[in-house]
HTML snippet that shows the backbone in 3Dmol.js (N, CA, C, O; Angstrom):
<script src="https://3Dmol.org/build/3Dmol-min.js"></script>
<div id="view" style="width:600px;height:400px;position:relative"></div>
<script>
const pdb = `
ATOM      1  N   UNK A   1     -15.189 -21.701-181.020  1.00  0.00           N
ATOM      2  CA  UNK A   1     -16.112 -22.786-181.223  1.00  0.00           C
ATOM      3  C   UNK A   1     -17.293 -22.150-181.035  1.00  0.00           C
ATOM      4  O   UNK A   1     -17.366 -21.209-180.244  1.00  0.00           O
ATOM      5  N   UNK A   2     -18.243 -22.539-181.664  1.00  0.00           N
ATOM      6  CA  UNK A   2     -19.603 -22.015-181.897  1.00  0.00           C
ATOM      7  C   UNK A   2     -20.475 -22.706-180.819  1.00  0.00           C
ATOM      8  O   UNK A   2     -20.275 -23.920-180.767  1.00  0.00           O
ATOM      9  N   UNK A   3     -21.295 -22.280-180.037  1.00  0.00           N
ATOM     10  CA  UNK A   3     -22.239 -22.952-179.361  1.00  0.00           C
ATOM     11  C   UNK A   3     -23.603 -22.308-179.473  1.00  0.00           C
ATOM     12  O   UNK A   3     -23.823 -21.097-179.501  1.00  0.00           O
ATOM     13  N   UNK A   4     -24.491 -23.297-179.534  1.00  0.00           N
ATOM     14  CA  UNK A   4     -26.034 -23.220-179.875  1.00  0.00           C
ATOM     15  C   UNK A   4     -26.628 -23.600-178.604  1.00  0.00           C
ATOM     16  O   UNK A   4     -26.152 -24.571-178.016  1.00  0.00           O
ATOM     17  N   UNK A   5     -27.550 -22.997-178.132  1.00  0.00           N
ATOM     18  CA  UNK A   5     -28.400 -23.165-176.902  1.00  0.00           C
ATOM     19  C   UNK A   5     -29.985 -23.042-177.130  1.00  0.00           C
ATOM     20  O   UNK A   5     -30.550 -21.948-177.138  1.00  0.00           O
ATOM     21  N   UNK A   6     -30.425 -23.850-177.252  1.00  0.00           N
ATOM     22  CA  UNK A   6     -32.110 -24.031-177.352  1.00  0.00           C
ATOM     23  C   UNK A   6     -32.998 -24.598-176.147  1.00  0.00           C
ATOM     24  O   UNK A   6     -32.772 -25.689-175.623  1.00  0.00           O
ATOM     25  N   UNK A   7     -33.846 -23.895-175.833  1.00  0.00           N
ATOM     26  CA  UNK A   7     -34.680 -24.331-174.765  1.00  0.00           C
ATOM     27  C   UNK A   7     -36.201 -24.617-174.920  1.00  0.00           C
ATOM     28  O   UNK A   7     -36.768 -24.082-175.872  1.00  0.00           O
ATOM     29  N   UNK A   8     -36.819 -25.299-174.196  1.00  0.00           N
ATOM     30  CA  UNK A   8     -38.375 -25.198-174.288  1.00  0.00           C
ATOM     31  C   UNK A   8     -38.879 -25.306-172.654  1.00  0.00           C
ATOM     32  O   UNK A   8     -38.918 -26.337-171.982  1.00  0.00           O
ATOM     33  N   UNK A   9     -39.188 -24.165-172.299  1.00  0.00           N
ATOM     34  CA  UNK A   9     -39.635 -23.541-170.915  1.00  0.00           C
ATOM     35  C   UNK A   9     -41.050 -23.295-170.872  1.00  0.00           C
ATOM     36  O   UNK A   9     -41.378 -22.408-171.660  1.00  0.00           O
ATOM     37  N   UNK A  10     -41.872 -23.724-170.297  1.00  0.00           N
ATOM     38  CA  UNK A  10     -43.451 -23.412-170.445  1.00  0.00           C
ATOM     39  C   UNK A  10     -43.925 -22.304-169.587  1.00  0.00           C
ATOM     40  O   UNK A  10     -44.953 -21.689-169.868  1.00  0.00           O
ATOM     41  N   UNK A  11     -43.137 -22.008-168.452  1.00  0.00           N
ATOM     42  CA  UNK A  11     -43.508 -21.106-167.300  1.00  0.00           C
ATOM     43  C   UNK A  11     -42.714 -19.790-167.763  1.00  0.00           C
ATOM     44  O   UNK A  11     -41.490 -19.660-167.725  1.00  0.00           O
ATOM     45  N   UNK A  12     -43.848 -18.629-168.305  1.00  0.00           N
ATOM     46  CA  UNK A  12     -43.440 -17.487-168.617  1.00  0.00           C
ATOM     47  C   UNK A  12     -42.049 -16.809-167.646  1.00  0.00           C
ATOM     48  O   UNK A  12     -40.955 -16.545-168.144  1.00  0.00           O
ATOM     49  N   UNK A  13     -42.277 -16.687-166.710  1.00  0.00           N
ATOM     50  CA  UNK A  13     -41.554 -15.931-165.690  1.00  0.00           C
ATOM     51  C   UNK A  13     -40.156 -16.607-165.679  1.00  0.00           C
ATOM     52  O   UNK A  13     -39.182 -15.856-165.735  1.00  0.00           O
ATOM     53  N   UNK A  14     -39.973 -17.842-165.617  1.00  0.00           N
ATOM     54  CA  UNK A  14     -38.519 -18.414-165.803  1.00  0.00           C
ATOM     55  C   UNK A  14     -38.052 -18.655-167.182  1.00  0.00           C
ATOM     56  O   UNK A  14     -36.872 -18.969-167.341  1.00  0.00           O
ATOM     57  N   UNK A  15     -38.927 -18.532-168.307  1.00  0.00           N
ATOM     58  CA  UNK A  15     -38.412 -18.301-169.747  1.00  0.00           C
ATOM     59  C   UNK A  15     -37.866 -17.007-169.833  1.00  0.00           C
ATOM     60  O   UNK A  15     -36.907 -16.880-170.594  1.00  0.00           O
ATOM     61  N   UNK A  16     -38.305 -15.918-169.156  1.00  0.00           N
ATOM     62  CA  UNK A  16     -38.058 -14.685-169.573  1.00  0.00           C
ATOM     63  C   UNK A  16     -36.702 -14.404-168.829  1.00  0.00           C
ATOM     64  O   UNK A  16     -35.863 -13.618-169.268  1.00  0.00           O
ATOM     65  N   UNK A  17     -36.541 -15.225-167.487  1.00  0.00           N
ATOM     66  CA  UNK A  17     -35.278 -14.755-166.800  1.00  0.00           C
ATOM     67  C   UNK A  17     -34.137 -15.615-167.715  1.00  0.00           C
ATOM     68  O   UNK A  17     -33.071 -15.046-167.953  1.00  0.00           O
ATOM     69  N   UNK A  18     -34.338 -16.841-168.173  1.00  0.00           N
ATOM     70  CA  UNK A  18     -33.447 -17.783-168.932  1.00  0.00           C
ATOM     71  C   UNK A  18     -33.068 -16.853-170.071  1.00  0.00           C
ATOM     72  O   UNK A  18     -31.891 -16.726-170.412  1.00  0.00           O
ATOM     73  N   UNK A  19     -34.011 -16.236-170.628  1.00  0.00           N
ATOM     74  CA  UNK A  19     -33.682 -15.316-172.125  1.00  0.00           C
ATOM     75  C   UNK A  19     -32.890 -14.465-171.683  1.00  0.00           C
ATOM     76  O   UNK A  19     -31.814 -14.377-172.274  1.00  0.00           O
ATOM     77  N   UNK A  20     -33.136 -13.585-170.544  1.00  0.00           N
ATOM     78  CA  UNK A  20     -32.145 -12.213-170.457  1.00  0.00           C
ATOM     79  C   UNK A  20     -30.614 -12.863-170.007  1.00  0.00           C
ATOM     80  O   UNK A  20     -29.527 -12.328-170.222  1.00  0.00           O
ATOM     81  N   UNK A  21     -30.825 -13.995-169.414  1.00  0.00           N
ATOM     82  CA  UNK A  21     -29.410 -14.273-169.404  1.00  0.00           C
ATOM     83  C   UNK A  21     -28.599 -14.739-170.287  1.00  0.00           C
ATOM     84  O   UNK A  21     -27.403 -14.450-170.248  1.00  0.00           O
ATOM     85  N   UNK A  22     -29.178 -15.624-171.331  1.00  0.00           N
ATOM     86  CA  UNK A  22     -28.607 -16.072-172.394  1.00  0.00           C
ATOM     87  C   UNK A  22     -28.233 -14.708-173.370  1.00  0.00           C
ATOM     88  O   UNK A  22     -27.172 -14.506-173.962  1.00  0.00           O
ATOM     89  N   UNK A  23     -29.203 -14.021-173.346  1.00  0.00           N
ATOM     90  CA  UNK A  23     -29.045 -12.610-174.288  1.00  0.00           C
ATOM     91  C   UNK A  23     -27.624 -11.837-173.898  1.00  0.00           C
ATOM     92  O   UNK A  23     -26.959 -11.278-174.770  1.00  0.00           O
ATOM     93  N   UNK A  24     -27.267 -11.858-172.637  1.00  0.00           N
ATOM     94  CA  UNK A  24     -26.070 -11.184-172.160  1.00  0.00           C
ATOM     95  C   UNK A  24     -24.875 -11.965-172.695  1.00  0.00           C
ATOM     96  O   UNK A  24     -23.784 -11.418-172.534  1.00  0.00           O
ATOM     97  N   UNK A  25     -24.892 -13.101-173.279  1.00  0.00           N
ATOM     98  CA  UNK A  25     -23.740 -14.060-173.555  1.00  0.00           C
ATOM     99  C   UNK A  25     -23.749 -14.184-174.929  1.00  0.00           C
ATOM    100  O   UNK A  25     -22.626 -14.430-175.368  1.00  0.00           O
ATOM    101  N   UNK A  26     -24.739 -14.089-175.885  1.00  0.00           N
ATOM    102  CA  UNK A  26     -24.729 -14.348-177.186  1.00  0.00           C
ATOM    103  C   UNK A  26     -25.858 -13.707-178.058  1.00  0.00           C
ATOM    104  O   UNK A  26     -26.561 -12.797-177.616  1.00  0.00           O
ATOM    105  N   UNK A  27     -25.985 -14.173-179.197  1.00  0.00           N
ATOM    106  CA  UNK A  27     -26.841 -13.576-180.320  1.00  0.00           C
ATOM    107  C   UNK A  27     -28.125 -14.199-180.179  1.00  0.00           C
ATOM    108  O   UNK A  27     -28.091 -15.422-180.051  1.00  0.00           O
ATOM    109  N   UNK A  28     -29.213 -13.661-180.174  1.00  0.00           N
ATOM    110  CA  UNK A  28     -30.473 -14.299-180.110  1.00  0.00           C
ATOM    111  C   UNK A  28     -30.861 -14.526-181.691  1.00  0.00           C
ATOM    112  O   UNK A  28     -31.153 -13.652-182.508  1.00  0.00           O
ATOM    113  N   UNK A  29     -30.780 -15.969-181.894  1.00  0.00           N
ATOM    114  CA  UNK A  29     -31.346 -16.567-183.166  1.00  0.00           C
ATOM    115  C   UNK A  29     -32.782 -16.577-183.629  1.00  0.00           C
ATOM    116  O   UNK A  29     -33.105 -16.043-184.690  1.00  0.00           O
ATOM    117  N   UNK A  30     -33.694 -17.221-182.789  1.00  0.00           N
ATOM    118  CA  UNK A  30     -34.867 -17.386-182.961  1.00  0.00           C
ATOM    119  C   UNK A  30     -35.492 -17.257-181.191  1.00  0.00           C
ATOM    120  O   UNK A  30     -34.931 -16.842-180.177  1.00  0.00           O
ATOM    121  N   UNK A  31     -36.738 -17.761-181.398  1.00  0.00           N
ATOM    122  CA  UNK A  31     -37.453 -17.477-180.051  1.00  0.00           C
ATOM    123  C   UNK A  31     -36.967 -18.151-178.828  1.00  0.00           C
ATOM    124  O   UNK A  31     -37.172 -17.596-177.748  1.00  0.00           O
ATOM    125  N   UNK A  32     -36.358 -19.267-178.871  1.00  0.00           N
ATOM    126  CA  UNK A  32     -35.725 -20.030-177.817  1.00  0.00           C
ATOM    127  C   UNK A  32     -34.398 -20.359-178.252  1.00  0.00           C
ATOM    128  O   UNK A  32     -33.898 -21.218-177.526  1.00  0.00           O
ATOM    129  N   UNK A  33     -33.538 -19.912-179.333  1.00  0.00           N
ATOM    130  CA  UNK A  33     -32.367 -20.395-179.781  1.00  0.00           C
ATOM    131  C   UNK A  33     -31.332 -19.280-179.743  1.00  0.00           C
ATOM    132  O   UNK A  33     -31.621 -18.188-180.232  1.00  0.00           O
ATOM    133  N   UNK A  34     -30.086 -19.506-179.161  1.00  0.00           N
ATOM    134  CA  UNK A  34     -29.140 -18.482-179.055  1.00  0.00           C
ATOM    135  C   UNK A  34     -27.714 -18.968-179.459  1.00  0.00           C
ATOM    136  O   UNK A  34     -27.359 -20.126-179.237  1.00  0.00           O
ATOM    137  N   UNK A  35     -26.988 -18.137-180.001  1.00  0.00           N
ATOM    138  CA  UNK A  35     -25.628 -18.582-180.506  1.00  0.00           C
ATOM    139  C   UNK A  35     -24.690 -17.813-180.184  1.00  0.00           C
ATOM    140  O   UNK A  35     -24.921 -16.610-180.307  1.00  0.00           O
ATOM    141  N   UNK A  36     -23.539 -18.174-179.747  1.00  0.00           N
ATOM    142  CA  UNK A  36     -22.372 -17.471-179.345  1.00  0.00           C
ATOM    143  C   UNK A  36     -21.133 -18.196-179.751  1.00  0.00           C
ATOM    144  O   UNK A  36     -21.142 -19.397-180.022  1.00  0.00           O
ATOM    145  N   UNK A  37     -19.896 -17.327-179.794  1.00  0.00           N
ATOM    146  CA  UNK A  37     -18.555 -17.926-179.813  1.00  0.00           C
ATOM    147  C   UNK A  37     -18.077 -18.113-178.469  1.00  0.00           C
ATOM    148  O   UNK A  37     -18.179 -17.215-177.634  1.00  0.00           O
ATOM    149  N   UNK A  38     -17.503 -19.361-178.186  1.00  0.00           N
ATOM    150  CA  UNK A  38     -16.821 -19.620-177.056  1.00  0.00           C
ATOM    151  C   UNK A  38     -15.541 -19.710-177.040  1.00  0.00           C
ATOM    152  O   UNK A  38     -15.209 -20.702-177.690  1.00  0.00           O
ATOM    153  N   UNK A  39     -14.385 -18.988-176.483  1.00  0.00           N
ATOM    154  CA  UNK A  39     -13.194 -19.228-176.525  1.00  0.00           C
ATOM    155  C   UNK A  39     -12.549 -19.697-175.532  1.00  0.00           C
ATOM    156  O   UNK A  39     -12.840 -19.151-174.468  1.00  0.00           O
ATOM    157  N   UNK A  40     -11.590 -20.705-175.463  1.00  0.00           N
ATOM    158  CA  UNK A  40     -10.946 -21.526-174.343  1.00  0.00           C
ATOM    159  C   UNK A  40     -10.199 -20.659-173.560  1.00  0.00           C
ATOM    160  O   UNK A  40      -9.579 -21.086-172.586  1.00  0.00           O
TER     161      UNK A  40
END
`;
const viewer = $3Dmol.createViewer("view");
viewer.addModel(pdb, "pdb");
viewer.setStyle({}, {cartoon: {color: "spectrum"}});
viewer.zoomTo();
viewer.render();
</script>
């Protein structure tokens, strides 16, 4: 299953933290969009 995650966070510190976490799980597609394969 493909999972797409997008976010809109205005606070720089929080946005950076979320970006780092999501980057460890999947592929960075655009500025605030990530994609990864999720297996059951």
